[in-house]
KEVEXGU-126130 format. One line per 8 residues: number of its first residue (from 1); for each residue x, y, z of N, C-alpha, C. Coordinates in steps of 0.1 Angstrom, whole numbers, plus 2048, in hexadecimal, padded with zeros to 3 digits. Layout:
# KEVEXGU-126130
NUM = X Y Z X Y Z X Y Z | ...
//
This chain:
# KEVEXGU-126130
1 = D62 964 027 D60 968 035 D51 965 039 | D4F 95F 045 D42 95C 04A D3A 969 04C | D2D 969 049 D26 975 04A D22 97A 058 | D1B 985 058 D15 98B 064 D06 988 065 | D02 986 071 CF3 983 073 CED 98D 07C | CE2 993 078 CDB 99C 080 CD1 994 089 | CD3 994 096 CCB 98B 09F CC0 993 0A5 | CC0 9A0 0A4 CB5 9A9 0A9 CB9 9B7 0A2
9 = CAF 9C0 0A2 CB2 9CD 09C CBF 9D3 0A1 | CC8 9D6 099 CD5 9DC 09C CDD 9D4 0A6 | CDB 9C7 0A7 CE3 9BE 0AF CE8 9B3 0A6 | CF5 9B1 0A5 CFB 9A8 09B D04 99E 0A1 | D04 991 09C D0E 987 09E D19 989 094 | D25 98A 099 D31 98B 08F D3D 984 094 | D39 978 09A D44 96F 09F D4B 967 095 | D4F 95B 099 D57 952 090 D52 944 092
17 = D51 93D 087 D4E 92E 087 D5B 926 086 | D5B 91B 08D D67 912 08D D62 904 08C | D5C 900 081 D56 8F3 07F D5F 8E7 080 | D6C 8E9 07D D76 8DE 07D D7C 8DC 08A | D79 8E4 094 D7F 8E3 0A1 D7B 8D5 0A7 | D85 8CE 0AC D83 8C1 0B2 D87 8C0 0C1 | D8F 8C9 0C6 D93 8CA 0D4 D94 8D8 0D8 | D8B 8DD 0E1 D8B 8EB 0E5 D96 8ED 0EF
25 = D9F 8F6 0ED DAA 8FA 0F6 DB2 8ED 0F9 | DB2 8E3 0F0 DBA 8D7 0F2 DB5 8D0 0FF | DA9 8D2 103 DA3 8CD 110 D97 8C5 10E | D8D 8CA 105 D80 8C5 105 D7D 8C0 0F6 | D78 8B4 0F4 D74 8B0 0E7 D69 8B8 0E2 | D69 8BC 0D5 D5F 8C3 0CF D5B 8BD 0C1 | D54 8B3 0C2 D51 8AB 0B6 D4A 8B2 0AB | D43 8BD 0AF D3B 8C5 0A5 D40 8D3 0A4
33 = D4D 8D5 0A7 D53 8E2 0A6 D4E 8EC 0B0 | D50 8F9 0AE D4B 903 0B7 D4A 910 0B0 | D45 91A 0B7 D44 928 0B2 D4A 931 0BD | D4E 93D 0B9 D53 947 0C2 D49 953 0BF | D3F 954 0C7 D34 95D 0C5 D38 96B 0CA | D37 975 0C2 D3A 983 0C6 D2F 98B 0C0 | D2C 997 0C6 D20 99E 0C2 D23 9AD 0C1 | D1B 9B4 0B9 D1B 9C3 0B8 D0D 9C8 0BB
41 = D0C 9D2 0C4 D00 9D9 0C7 D01 9E8 0C3 | CF8 9EC 0BB CF9 9FA 0B6 CED A02 0BB | CF0 A0B 0C4 CE6 A15 0C9 CE7 A21 0C1 | CDE A2B 0C5 CDE A37 0BE CEA A40 0C1 | CF0 A3E 0CD CFB A46 0D2 D08 A3F 0D3 | D08 A32 0D6 D14 A2A 0D7 D13 A1D 0D1 | D1F A18 0CD D20 A0A 0C7 D28 A02 0D0 | D23 9F6 0D4 D2A 9ED 0DD D2C 9E0 0D7
49 = D38 9DA 0D9 D3B 9CD 0D6 D3A 9C4 0E3 | D35 9B8 0E1 D35 9AF 0EC D3E 9A3 0E9 | D49 9A3 0F0 D53 998 0EE D59 999 0E0 | D64 992 0DE D6A 991 0D1 D6C 982 0CE | D76 97E 0C7 D78 970 0C3 D86 96B 0C6 | D88 95E 0C4 D95 959 0C6 D9F 95F 0BC | DAB 960 0C0 DB5 968 0B8 DB7 964 0AA | DB7 957 0A6 DB8 954 098 DAD 959 08F
57 = DA2 95D 094 D97 963 08C D96 972 08D | DA1 978 092 DA1 987 094 D9E 98F 087 | DA5 98C 07D DA4 994 070 D95 994 06B | D8F 988 06A D82 987 065 D78 98E 06F | D7B 98D 07C D72 994 085 D73 9A3 083 | D7E 9A9 082 D80 9B7 081 D7A 9BC 074 | D7B 9B3 069 D75 9B7 05C D65 9B7 05E | D60 9AE 065 D51 9AE 067 D4D 9BA 06F
65 = D54 9BD 07A D50 9C9 081 D51 9D6 078 | D5C 9D7 071 D5E 9E3 068 D53 9E4 05D | D4E 9D8 059 D43 9D9 04F D36 9DE 054 | D35 9DE 061 D29 9E4 068 D2B 9F2 06D | D36 9F4 074 D3A A01 07A D49 A03 078 | D4E A0E 074 D5C A10 073 D62 A0E 081 | D6E A07 082 D73 A04 08F D76 A10 098 | D79 A1B 092 D7B A27 09A D6F A2D 0A0
73 = D63 A27 09C D56 A2C 0A1 D50 A22 0AC | D58 A18 0AF D54 A0F 0BA D56 A16 0C7 | D4C A17 0CF D4D A1E 0DC D52 A15 0E7 | D4D A09 0E8 D51 A00 0F3 D50 9F2 0F0 | D58 9EA 0F8 D58 9DC 0F7 D54 9D6 105 | D4A 9CD 105 D46 9C6 111 D4E 9B9 111 | D55 9B7 11C D5D 9AA 11D D56 9A2 128 | D4E 999 124 D46 991 12D D50 987 134
81 = D5B 984 12E D64 97A 133 D71 97B 12B | D7D 97A 132 D8A 97D 12C D91 971 126 | D8C 965 126 D93 95A 121 D96 95D 112 | DA1 958 10D DA6 95C 100 D9C 959 0F4 | D93 94F 0F6 D8A 94D 0EB D7F 957 0EB | D7E 960 0F5 D75 96B 0F5 D7B 978 0F2 | D87 97A 0F6 D8E 987 0F3 D9A 987 0EB | D9B 97C 0E3 DA8 97B 0DB DAA 986 0D1
89 = DA0 98D 0CD DA2 998 0C3 DA3 9A6 0CA | DA3 9A6 0D8 DA2 9B3 0DF DAE 9BB 0DC | DBA 9B5 0DC DC6 9BD 0DA DC6 9C4 0CC | DC3 9BC 0C2 DC2 9C2 0B4 DB7 9CD 0B3 | DAC 9CB 0BA DA2 9D4 0BA DA6 9E2 0C0 | DAD 9E1 0CB DB2 9ED 0D2 DBD 9F4 0CA | DC5 9EC 0C2 DCF 9F2 0B9 DC8 9FB 0AF | DBC 9F7 0AA DB5 9FF 0A0 DAD A0A 0A6
97 = DA9 A08 0B3 DA1 A13 0BA DA4 A12 0C9 | DAF A19 0CD DB3 A19 0DB DA9 A20 0E4 | D9F A27 0DF D96 A2E 0E7 D8A A26 0EC | D89 A1A 0E7 D7E A11 0EB D7E A0F 0FA | D73 A11 101 D72 A0E 10F D6D A00 111 | D74 9F9 11B D71 9EB 11E D69 9EA 12B | D5D 9E5 12A D54 9E2 135 D56 9D4 13A | D59 9D2 146 D5C 9C4 14B D5B 9C4 15A
105 = D5C 9B8 160 D5D 9B7 16F D6B 9BA 174 | D6C 9BC 181 D79 9BF 187 D83 9B3 185 | D7F 9A7 187 D89 99C 183 D8D 99D 175 | D83 9A0 16C D87 9A0 15D D91 9AB 15B | D8F 9B7 161 D99 9C2 160 DA7 9BD 164 | DA8 9B6 16F DB5 9B1 173 DBB 9A7 169 | DB2 99E 164 DB7 994 15A DBB 99B 14D | DB4 9A5 148 DB7 9AB 13C DC5 9B2 13D
113 = DC8 9B8 148 DD5 9BE 14A DE0 9B4 149 | DDD 9A8 14D DE8 99D 14C DE8 997 13F | DDD 997 138 DDC 991 12A DE2 99A 120 | DE0 9A7 121 DE4 9B1 117 DEC 9BC 11E | DF9 9BD 11A E01 9C8 11F E00 9D4 116 | DF4 9D9 115 DF1 9E5 10D DE8 9EE 115 | DE8 9FB 112 DDF A04 119 DD0 A01 115 | DC7 A02 11E DB9 9FF 11B DB1 A07 125
121 = DA5 A0C 121 D9C A13 129 D91 A0A 12E | D93 A06 13B D89 9FC 141 D7F A03 14A | D73 9FE 14A D68 A03 152 D63 9F6 15A | D65 9F6 167 D61 9EA 16F D52 9EC 172 | D4A 9E2 16F D3B 9E3 171 D37 9DD 17E | D2B 9E1 183 D25 9DC 18F D19 9D4 18B | D14 9CC 195 D09 9C3 193 CFC 9CC 18F | CF6 9C9 184 CEA 9D0 180 CED 9DE 179
129 = CF9 9E2 178 CFC 9EE 171 CF7 9EF 163 | CF2 9FA 15F CED 9FB 151 CF5 A06 149 | CF6 A04 13C CFD A0D 133 CF4 A10 128 | CF0 A1D 126 CE7 A21 11B CEF A24 10E | CEC A1C 104 CF2 A1E 0F7 CEA A28 0EE | CDE A2C 0F3 CD5 A34 0EB CCB A2A 0E5 | CC0 A28 0EC CB5 A1F 0E8 CB8 A11 0EA | CC4 A0E 0EF CC8 A00 0F3 CD0 A01 100
137 = CCD 9F8 109 CD3 9F8 116 CDA 9EB 118 | CE6 9EC 11D CED 9E0 122 CED 9DF 131 | CE8 9D4 136 CE8 9D2 145 CF1 9C6 148 | CFA 9C9 152 D04 9C0 155 D00 9B7 161 | D01 9AA 160 CFE 9A1 16B D0A 999 16E | D10 99A 17A D1C 993 17E D19 984 17F | D21 97C 17A D20 96D 17B D2D 967 17D | D33 96A 189 D41 965 18B D41 956 18C
145 = D4C 950 186 D4F 942 186 D45 93A 17D | D41 941 173 D3A 939 168 D42 93C 15B | D4E 937 159 D55 92E 162 D62 934 167 | D64 941 165 D6F 948 16A D6A 953 174 | D73 958 17D D6F 962 187 D6A 96F 180 | D6E 971 173 D6B 97E 16D D5E 97F 165 | D56 974 165 D4B 973 15C D3F 97C 160 | D39 981 156 D2C 988 158 D23 986 14B
153 = D16 988 14D D0C 988 142 D09 996 13E | D05 998 132 D00 9A5 12E CF2 9A4 128 | CE9 9AC 12D CDB 9AA 129 CD6 9B7 121 | CCF 9B5 116 CCA 9C0 10E CBB 9C0 10F | CB5 9C7 118 CA7 9C6 11B C9E 9CA 10F | CA2 9D4 107 C99 9D8 0FC C96 9CD 0F2 | CA1 9C5 0F0 C9F 9B9 0E7 C9E 9AC 0EE | C9E 9AC 0FB C9D 9A0 104 CA8 996 100
161 = CB4 99B 0FE CBF 992 0FB CC9 990 107 | CCD 984 10A CD6 981 115 CE3 97C 10F | CEE 984 110 CFB 980 10C D01 979 118 | D01 96C 117 D04 964 123 D12 95E 125 | D1B 963 11D D29 95E 11E D29 94F 11C | D31 948 124 D32 939 122 D25 932 126 | D1D 938 12F D11 931 134 D07 92F 129 | D01 923 129 CF7 91F 120 CFC 91C 112
169 = D0A 91B 111 D10 919 104 D12 90A 101 | D18 908 0F5 D1B 8FA 0F1 D26 8FB 0E6 | D2F 8F1 0E6 D38 8F0 0DB D31 8E9 0D0 | D2B 8F1 0C7 D24 8EC 0BC D24 8F6 0B1 | D27 8F2 0A5 D27 8FC 09A D1E 8F6 08F | D13 8FD 08D D09 8F9 083 D09 902 077 | D01 8FF 06D D00 907 061 CF9 915 065 | CF0 914 06F CE9 921 073 CEE 924 081
177 = CEC 931 085 CEF 936 092 CE5 932 09D | CD9 92F 099 CCE 92E 0A2 CCA 91F 0A5 | CC6 91D 0B2 CC4 90F 0B6 CB8 908 0AF | CAE 910 0AA CA3 90A 0A3 CA6 908 094 | CB2 90A 090 CB6 908 082 CC2 8FE 080 | CC5 8F7 08B CD0 8ED 08A CCB 8E0 090 | CD2 8D5 08D CCF 8C8 093 CD0 8C8 0A2 | CCB 8BE 0A9 CCB 8BD 0B7 CDA 8BD 0BC
185 = CDD 8C5 0C5 CEA 8C6 0CB CEA 8C5 0DA | CE0 8BE 0DF CDE 8BD 0EE CEA 8B6 0F4 | CF0 8AC 0EE CFC 8A5 0F3 D08 8AF 0F4 | D09 8B8 0EA D14 8C2 0EB D11 8CC 0F6 | D05 8CF 0F8 D01 8D8 103 D04 8D2 111 | D00 8C6 113 D03 8BF 11F D12 8BD 121 | D19 8B9 117 D27 8B7 117 D2F 8C4 11B | D2A 8CF 115 D30 8DC 118 D2E 8DF 127
193 = D22 8DD 12B D1E 8E0 139 D28 8D8 143 | D29 8CB 140 D31 8C2 149 D3F 8C7 149 | D45 8CA 13D D53 8CD 13C D56 8DB 142 | D4D 8E5 140 D50 8F3 143 D49 8F8 150 | D3D 8F5 151 D35 8FB 15C D33 8F3 168 | D33 8E6 167 D2F 8DD 172 D36 8E0 17F | D43 8E3 17F D4A 8E6 18C D45 8F1 194 | D3C 8F9 18E D38 906 194 D28 906 197
201 = D23 8FB 19B D14 8FA 19C D0E 905 1A5 | D14 908 1B0 D0F 912 1B9 D0E 91F 1B3 | D19 923 1AB D19 930 1A4 D0F 930 199 | D0D 924 193 D03 923 188 CF5 926 18E | CF2 921 199 CE5 923 19F CE3 932 1A2 | CED 939 1A6 CEC 947 1A9 CEA 94F 19C | CF1 94B 192 CF0 952 185 CE2 950 17F | CDE 943 17F CD1 940 17A CC6 948 181
209 = CC7 94A 18E CBD 952 195 CBC 960 190 | CC7 965 18B CC7 973 186 CC0 975 178 | CC0 96A 171 CBA 96B 163 CAD 964 161 | CA9 95C 16B C9C 955 169 C90 95E 168 | C90 96A 16E C85 973 16D C86 97D 162 | C90 97D 15A C92 986 14F C89 981 143 | C84 98B 13B C7E 988 12E C89 986 124 | C8A 97A 11F C94 977 116 C8F 970 109
217 = C92 977 0FE C8E 971 0F1 C99 968 0EB | CA6 96C 0ED CB1 964 0E8 CBC 964 0F2 | CC2 959 0F5 CCE 957 0FD CDA 957 0F3 | CE3 960 0F5 CEE 961 0EB CFB 95D 0F3 | CFF 950 0F2 D0B 94C 0FA D17 94E 0F2 | D23 94B 0F8 D2F 94D 0F1 D33 942 0E7 | D2D 936 0E9 D30 92B 0E0 D23 924 0DD | D22 920 0D0 D17 918 0CC D0B 920 0C8
225 = D00 919 0C5 CF4 920 0C0 CEE 92A 0C9 | CE8 934 0C4 CE0 93E 0CB CD2 937 0CE | CCE 939 0DB CC2 931 0E0 CB6 93A 0DF | CAE 938 0D5 CA1 940 0D3 C95 937 0D3 | C97 92A 0D2 C8B 921 0D2 C83 921 0DF | C8A 920 0EA C84 920 0F7 C8E 923 101 | C92 930 102 C9D 934 10B C9A 931 119 | C8E 932 11E C8A 92F 12C C8E 920 12F
233 = C8C 917 126 C8F 909 128 C9E 907 129 | CA5 90F 122 CB4 90E 123 CB9 912 131 | CB3 91D 136 CB7 921 143 CB2 917 14D | CA6 912 14C CA1 907 155 CAA 8FB 155 | CB0 8F8 149 CB8 8EC 149 CC5 8EE 152 | CCA 8FA 152 CD5 8FD 15B CD1 8FD 169 | CC5 901 16C CC0 900 17A CC0 8F1 17E | CBB 8E8 175 CBA 8DA 178 CC8 8D4 179
241 = CD1 8D7 170 CDE 8D1 170 CE6 8D5 17C | CE4 8E1 181 CEC 8E6 18C CE5 8E5 19A | CDB 8DD 19A CD4 8DB 1A7 CDD 8D5 1B2 | CDB 8DA 1BE CE3 8D4 1C9 CE0 8C6 1CC | CE9 8BE 1D0 CE7 8B0 1D3 CDC 8AF 1DE | CD3 8A4 1DC CC8 8A3 1E6 CCE 89F 1F4 | CC7 8A4 1FE CCB 8A1 20C CC4 895 211 | CCB 88B 216 CC5 87F 21B CC5 87E 22A
249 = CCB 888 231 CCB 888 23F CD6 87F 245 | CDE 879 23C CE9 871 241 CF6 875 23A | D01 874 241 D0E 876 23A D11 86B 230 | D17 86F 225 D19 865 21A D28 865 216 | D2D 859 214 D3B 857 210 D3C 850 203 | D44 855 1FA D47 84E 1EE D54 846 1EF | D53 839 1EE D5E 830 1F0 D62 82B 1E2 | D6E 82F 1DD D73 82B 1D0 D7E 822 1D2
257 = D7E 816 1CB D88 80C 1CD D8D 807 1BF | D9A 804 1BF DA1 7FD 1B4 DA9 7F2 1BB | DA6 7E5 1B7 DAB 7DA 1BE DAF 7CE 1B4 | DBA 7CF 1AE DBE 7C4 1A4 DBD 7B6 1AA | DC1 7B4 1B7 DC1 7A7 1BC DB8 7A4 1C8 | DAF 7AE 1CA DA5 7AC 1D4 DA8 7B1 1E2 | DB5 7B3 1E5 DB9 7B7 1F3 DB4 7C5 1F7 | DB6 7CE 1EE DB1 7DC 1F1 DA2 7DC 1F3
265 = D9B 7D3 1EB D8C 7D3 1EC D88 7CC 1FA | D90 7C3 1FE D8D 7BD 20C D8F 7C8 216 | D99 7D0 215 D9B 7DB 21E D8F 7E5 21D | D8A 7E7 211 D7F 7F0 20F D72 7EB 216 | D70 7DE 217 D64 7D9 21D D65 7DC 22C | D71 7DC 232 D72 7DF 240 D70 7EE 243 | D76 7F6 23A D75 804 23B D66 808 23A | D5F 802 230 D51 805 22F D49 801 23B
273 = D4C 7F5 241 D45 7F1 24D D47 7FB 258 | D53 800 259 D56 80A 264 D4E 817 262 | D4D 81B 255 D45 827 253 D36 825 255 | D31 81A 251 D23 817 252 D1F 815 261 | D29 810 269 D26 80F 277 D24 81C 27E | D29 827 278 D26 834 27D D1A 83B 277 | D13 834 26F D07 839 268 D09 840 25B | D15 83E 255 D18 845 249 D13 83D 23D
281 = D0D 843 234 D08 83D 227 D14 83C 21E | D17 830 219 D23 82D 211 D1F 829 203 | D24 830 1F9 D23 82C 1EB D31 827 1E6 | D32 81A 1E3 D3E 814 1DF D3E 812 1D0 | D49 817 1C9 D4A 815 1BB D58 810 1B8 | D58 806 1AF D65 802 1AA D6A 80C 19F | D76 811 1A1 D7B 81B 198 D7C 815 18A | D81 809 189 D82 803 17B D74 7FF 176
289 = D70 805 16B D64 801 165 D58 80A 168 | D59 813 172 D4F 81C 175 D50 829 16D | D45 82D 166 D46 839 15D D4A 845 165 | D51 84E 15F D55 85A 166 D49 862 16A | D3F 862 162 D33 86A 166 D2D 865 173 | D2D 858 175 D27 852 182 D30 857 18E | D3D 857 18C D46 85B 197 D43 86A 19A | D42 872 18F D40 880 191 D33 883 199
297 = D28 87C 195 D1B 87D 19C D1C 87A 1AA | D24 870 1AE D25 86C 1BC D2E 875 1C3 | D38 87B 1BD D41 884 1C4 D38 890 1C8 | D2F 894 1C0 D26 8A0 1C4 D1D 89D 1D0 | D1B 890 1D2 D11 88D 1DD D19 888 1EA | D26 887 1E9 D2E 880 1F4 D33 88B 1FE | D32 888 20A D38 890 215 D47 88C 217 | D4A 880 213 D58 87B 215 D5C 873 209
305 = D68 873 205 D6E 86C 1FA D79 862 200 | D76 855 1FE D80 84B 204 D85 843 1F8 | D92 842 1F7 D98 83B 1EC DA0 82F 1F0 | D9E 824 1EA DA6 818 1EC DAE 815 1E0 | DBB 816 1E1 DC4 815 1D5 DD0 80B 1D8 | DD3 803 1CE DE0 7FC 1CF DEB 805 1CB | DF8 800 1CC E03 807 1C7 E09 7FF 1BB | E0A 805 1AF E0F 7FF 1A3 E1B 807 19F
313 = E27 801 19E E33 808 19A E35 815 1A2 | E34 814 1AF E37 81F 1B8 E2D 82A 1B7 | E21 828 1B2 E18 832 1B0 E09 82D 1B0 | E00 836 1B2 DF2 831 1B0 DEF 82F 1A1 | DE7 825 19E DE4 822 190 DDE 82E 189 | DDF 82F 17C DD9 83A 174 DCA 83C 177 | DC3 830 178 DB5 831 17A DB1 839 187 | DB9 838 191 DB7 83F 19E DB9 84E 19C
321 = DC4 851 195 DC6 85F 192 DBB 865 189 | DB6 85D 180 DAC 862 177 D9F 865 17F | D9C 85C 188 D90 85E 191 D92 86A 199 | D9E 86D 19F DA0 879 1A7 D9F 886 19E | DA3 884 191 DA2 890 189 D94 895 187 | D8A 88D 18A D7C 891 189 D78 89A 194 | D7F 89B 19F D7B 8A4 1AA D7B 8B2 1A5 | D84 8B6 19C D84 8C4 198 D79 8C7 18E
329 = D72 8BD 189 D67 8C0 17F D5A 8C1 186 | D59 8C0 193 D4C 8C1 19A D4E 8CA 1A7 | D43 8CC 1AE D44 8D3 1BB D41 8C8 1C5 | D4B 8C2 1CC D48 8B8 1D6 D40 8BD 1E1 | D37 8B5 1E6 D2E 8B9 1F1 D36 8BB 1FE | D40 8B2 200 D48 8B3 20C D57 8AF 209 | D60 8B2 212 D6E 8B0 20F D75 8A9 21B | D6F 89E 21F D76 895 229 D7C 88A 220
337 = D89 886 222 D8F 87C 21A D96 871 222 | D99 866 21C DA1 85C 222 DA6 852 217 | DB1 84C 21A DB7 843 210 DBC 836 216 | DBC 82B 20F DC1 81E 214 DC5 816 208 | DCC 80B 20A DCF 802 1FF DD9 7F7 203 | DD9 7ED 1FB DE2 7E2 1FC DED 7E4 1F2 | DF9 7DF 1F4 E04 7E0 1EB E0D 7D4 1EB | E16 7D3 1E2 E1F 7C7 1E1 E2E 7CC 1E4
345 = E34 7D2 1DA E42 7D6 1DB E44 7E2 1E4 | E3B 7EC 1E2 E3C 7F8 1E9 E2F 7FE 1EB | E2D 809 1F3 E20 80E 1F6 E1E 81C 1F5 | E24 822 1EB E23 831 1E9 E16 837 1E6 | E0D 82F 1E0 E00 834 1DB DF8 83B 1E5 | DF7 835 1F1 DEE 83B 1FB DF3 849 1FF | DFF 84B 201 E05 858 205 E03 862 1F9 | E05 85E 1ED E04 866 1E1 DF5 86B 1E0
353 = DEC 862 1E2 DDE 866 1E0 DD9 86F 1EC | DDF 86C 1F8 DDC 875 203 DE0 884 200 | DEC 885 1FA DF1 892 1F7 DE9 899 1ED | DE4 891 1E3 DDB 897 1D9 DCE 89B 1DF | DC8 893 1E8 DBC 897 1EE DBE 8A4 1F6 | DC9 8A5 1FD DCB 8B2 205 DCC 8BE 1FB | DD3 8BB 1F0 DD4 8C6 1E5 DC7 8CA 1E0 | DBD 8C1 1E0 DAF 8C4 1DB DA6 8C9 1E7
361 = DAD 8CD 1F2 DA6 8D3 1FD D9E 8C9 205 | DA1 8BC 205 D9B 8B3 20E DA2 8B2 21B | D9B 8B0 226 DA0 8AD 233 DA1 89E 236 | DAC 899 239 DAD 88B 23B DA8 887 249 | D9F 87D 248 D98 879 255 DA2 872 25E | DAC 86B 258 DB5 864 260 DC1 860 257 | DCD 85D 25C DD8 858 254 DD4 84C 24C | DD9 84B 23F DD5 840 237 DDC 833 23C
369 = DD6 828 237 DDB 81B 23A DE0 813 22E | DEB 80D 22F DEF 804 223 DF6 7F8 229 | DF3 7ED 223 DF8 7E0 228 DFD 7D8 21C | E08 7D0 21F E0E 7C8 214 E06 7BB 212 | E03 7B9 205 DFC 7AD 200 DEF 7AB 208 | DED 79F 20E DE0 79C 214 DDF 7A2 222 | DD5 7AB 225 DD4 7B1 232 DD1 7A6 23C | DD6 7A7 248 DD4 79E 253 DC7 7A2 25A
377 = DC3 799 264 DB7 79C 26B DB9 7AA 273 | DC4 7AC 278 DC7 7B8 27F DC7 7C4 275 | DCB 7C2 269 DCB 7CD 25F DBC 7D0 25B | DB4 7C6 25A DA6 7C8 257 D9F 7CF 262 | DA3 7CC 26E D9D 7D3 27A DA1 7E2 279 | DAD 7E5 275 DB2 7F2 274 DAA 7FA 269 | DA7 7F3 25E D9F 7F9 254 D91 7FC 258 | D8B 7F3 260 D7E 7F7 266 D7F 803 26F
385 = D8A 804 276 D8D 810 27F D8E 81C 276 | D94 81B 26B D95 827 262 D87 82B 25D | D7F 822 25A D71 825 256 D6A 82C 262 | D6C 828 26E D66 82E 279 D6B 83C 27B | D78 83E 279 D7E 84C 27A D78 855 26F | D76 850 263 D6F 858 258 D61 85C 25D | D5A 852 262 D4C 855 267 D4D 860 272 | D56 85F 27B D57 869 286 D5A 877 280
393 = D63 877 276 D66 884 270 D5A 88A 269 | D52 882 263 D46 887 25C D3C 88C 266 | D3B 885 271 D31 888 27B D35 893 285 | D42 897 284 D48 8A1 28D D4B 89B 29B | D4C 88E 29C D4F 888 2A9 D5E 888 2AB | D62 889 2B7 D71 888 2BB D75 87A 2BD
//
């Protein structure tokens, strides 16, 4: 069984390591494994657990806790976040000690009741609320949507420890728990941010503002190494990564095109000209061959998303759907949309992509255009008109 690490006087890491993990939740590649970090804080009067572990590691987790404090003497559990990799051992813990009080946010309380059909004593916390354990204080800082609505941080001022839940974490499992004792994992840190945190940049900025002024010796996240080398720089990196897009003073449209035979791209040129005639700044990217990261960056800067797509086998090509899937991984600056494209046998793609944009909360600037094979001069003129309509929608013109 993996050992216990004392990270500060009477504060212990007793989580689980998962070095062989290669896909987290069957969603995110984890080439260097991950950890499920859980903690115990022992005050003179009360003993608190902070989060638990993923369910398969429950037995070892409970054994570690019991080696420090008998389970029946645990007073409370802080649930910073209710996702199963954080509270997978909660049910077994309450079976052993049903008197444990659970401190969490209101959304977390609701989620726990849906995750576990068992009696539990919950205590909903407020922003800045403090809990005295006897010589040790837990201060709760609400951090909604980092990355679930239920998230909060827990700060231990006496030891200057920040239990930051998923924020500032990484899917990385090293031989040591601490960032100054493992190889460079910056790519895992950035990859984790992109996959988990990036869609919530505005909320990240709010949360960072709450902790930037705290005295912090160690950041204790839910995954990956504990950050003690330079915790302030870790927080600053989140500030930089979550910065709002720069303002240029002009409306900006992202024009994504896929054009196997050039017809859709010819339409795109006219749509672009129409937008530019209204003073719109247009960034045009070919969907095929453009890295996903580039498209994501531009989505965050764009006031409008305009897609040119052919129809292949009665559908939009997979590359177009893949590009659209990136919308949910960022916070788009604006949500004006439009679709156009050329087709041969049938033209379903434009309608299908329009429906998806609407589902992603975009407002269509105008009905989409689709033309069979080579667009005529009249078709090209209509495409320019579509671009002008998009510009009018962006500028608020009727």
